[in-house]
Each structure stands twice: as C-alpha cells, then as structure tokens.
C-alpha positions as CSV (number, residue, x, y, z in Angstrom):
1,M,0.4,-11.2,18.7
2,S,1.1,-7.6,19.7
3,V,4.6,-6.1,19.7
4,S,5.8,-3.6,22.4
5,R,7.9,-0.8,21.1
6,N,9.8,2.3,21.9
7,C,8.7,5.8,20.7
8,P,8.6,5.8,16.9
9,S,9.5,9.5,16.9
10,C,12.6,9.6,19.2
11,E,13.2,5.9,20.1
12,G,12.7,6.8,23.8
13,S,11.7,3.9,26.1
14,R,10.0,5.9,28.9
15,Q,6.3,6.3,28.4
16,K,3.1,7.2,30.2
17,N,-0.1,5.2,29.8
18,L,-3.1,7.2,28.5
19,D,-5.8,4.9,29.8
20,H,-8.5,7.4,29.0
21,Y,-7.8,7.0,25.3
22,S,-7.0,3.3,25.4
23,R,-9.4,0.4,24.8
24,P,-8.3,-3.2,25.3
25,P,-6.3,-4.7,23.7
26,W,-4.8,-1.4,22.5
27,N,-2.5,0.6,24.7
28,I,-2.1,4.3,23.9
29,V,0.9,6.0,25.5
30,Q,2.8,9.3,25.5
31,C,6.6,9.4,25.3
32,D,8.1,11.0,28.4
33,D,11.0,12.4,26.3
34,C,9.3,14.0,23.2
35,R,5.6,13.8,24.3
36,F,4.6,12.0,21.0
37,V,1.4,9.9,21.4
38,Y,1.4,6.4,19.9
39,L,0.1,2.9,20.0
40,A,2.5,1.0,22.3
41,N,1.5,-2.5,21.3
42,P,0.6,-2.7,17.6
43,V,-0.1,-6.1,16.0
44,D,2.2,-7.3,13.3
45,Y,1.0,-6.7,9.7
46,S,0.0,-10.4,9.0
47,E,-2.2,-10.5,12.1
48,L,-3.6,-7.1,11.2
49,E,-4.7,-8.3,7.8
50,K,-5.9,-11.6,9.0
51,N,-7.8,-10.7,12.2
52,Y,-8.4,-6.9,12.2
53,A,-9.4,-6.1,8.6
54,W,-12.2,-3.5,8.6
55,E,-14.7,-5.8,6.8
56,K,-14.2,-8.4,9.6
57,S,-14.3,-6.0,12.6
58,I,-16.9,-3.5,11.6
59,K,-19.9,-5.2,13.2
60,T,-18.0,-5.5,16.6
61,E,-17.1,-1.8,16.3
62,W,-20.7,-0.7,15.6
63,A,-22.0,-2.7,18.6
64,Y,-19.3,-1.1,20.8
65,R,-20.2,2.4,19.7
66,Q,-23.9,1.9,20.1
67,K,-23.5,0.6,23.6
68,D,-20.6,2.5,25.1
69,R,-20.4,5.7,23.0
70,P,-23.8,6.6,21.7
71,L,-22.9,10.2,21.0
72,V,-19.9,9.2,18.9
73,D,-22.1,6.7,17.1
74,G,-24.7,9.3,16.4
75,F,-22.0,11.7,14.9
76,S,-20.6,8.8,12.9
77,K,-23.9,8.0,11.3
78,A,-24.7,11.7,10.6
C-alpha cells in the first residue's frame, strides 16, 4: 500500500505532477512552495522489502528497459 505525503523538505501540500518522469505506480511530483522533487506515493518499508526488493524486481525492470527504453538499457549494460 502506498502512502501519500507532503513535501519532505518543507512540508508543503501543494504539488505539481511530473508525469514525464513518473511510471506507474510511482508518482513523481514537484513541490509548489520550495520546488523540491520527490516521490509522492512511496510504499511503506515492509512492503518495499517484501514486494520491491531488487532481487525480486530486476527481471521486470530489465524487460521494461529493453522494450520501452532501449537507449537507457544500452547505457546500463555498457
């Protein structure tokens, strides 16, 4: 379960979605008050460890990079 939060820098609640940098289920935003960029909906630590550990998600990430971002994938492998 993800948690919605205010800006971790200034505690501001007004934010602008940065859809270009976001990828479901992650929502990257910029604070309207201090312009800090952060993840607006992080998962709690227990879910992060259980469901998003690198050794569990690496194959999905590789498939995503090869299909949707071949240039990034190429740099990553170089």
